[in-house]
N, C-alpha and C positions, 0 to 999 in steps of 0.2 A: 504494499499499499504506499501511496506517495505520502511524504511527510511535508510537502509544500503547503504553505499556509495561503488561504483564501480568504477575502474579505467577505462577510456575511451581512454587515450593516455599517453605515457611516452616521457620524454625529458631529455637531458644533459644540457640543458640552462634554467634558471629561467625566462629570458626574453621571450623565446618562449612559455613556459608554460603560462606566464601571458597573452601573446597576444590571445592564444586560449581560456583563460578562459574569457577574456573579450569577445570574438566573442559569446561564450556560453551565457553570461549574457545578450547581446544584443538581443538574440533570447529568452530570458526569462527562461534561465535555469541556477541555481545556481551551480557554480563550485567550487571546492576547490584544492588548491595545497598543495601536501605534499611531505615531505622529501627534500624540497628545500634548507634548510639550511645545512643540511648534504652534499649533493652534492655540494654546492656551496663553502663550507669551505674545502672539500677535495674531489676532483672530482674522485679519484680513488674508492671512496666508493659508486660512482653511482652503479656499478655493484652490490655491496654487497646489497643495500638497493633496486635494481631495478630501479633506476634512479629517476627522478622527476616524480611524478603522479599527472595527472589531474583527479579528481574524481567528480562524480555527484552522487545524488540519484538513486538507482537502477531502480526506475519508469522513470527517464528521461534519462537512458542510450542509448536506441535505437535511440532516437530524437537527442541526443548529438552526436553520432556517425555521423548521417546524416548531421548535421549541419557542423561538422568539415570536412567531405568528400566533401561537396559542397563547403566550403571556401578554401580548398586545391586546389581543381579544378579551383574554380574561380580567386583565386590570382595568380595563375600561368601565367594568361594571363594579368591581368591588376591589378592596385592598386584601391582599394575601401576605402572610407570614413569609420572609425570605429564607428563613430556616426549615419550616415543615409545611408550608404551603397552607396552613389553616386560613380560614376567613377572618379577616379583621376588619372591624369598624373604621370609617374613613379618620376618625379623630383618635383612634385608639393606638397607642405608643408600645404597648406590651401584648404579646401574643397570649391569648387565654388558653391556648393549649401547650406550648412549649415554654413560655416565658422568654423567648427571645424578645429582645428590643432594639430600636433603632440606635439607641445610645450606646451599643456594644462597640 
């Protein structure tokens, strides 16, 4: 299998990219963020470098896209714990199921 990295999503915000990377890793897919430093230092360069990229191994790309699409659909309706995926109210900071918190 190829170990070459492919871009599965792009961002203008490093925080958004990191959240999506964590979603992939929770699903067992190792993700890498590239060009975050360039875009964060001078956001105008985002277009020149193609924005902040979330990349995965080529062998994981199809599954990663599926995970990200499912997460986008699910998270529009309600919040979920990033640790155990339990439903959380929009104003809730601590997961009622596992105790995970955004402050960790």
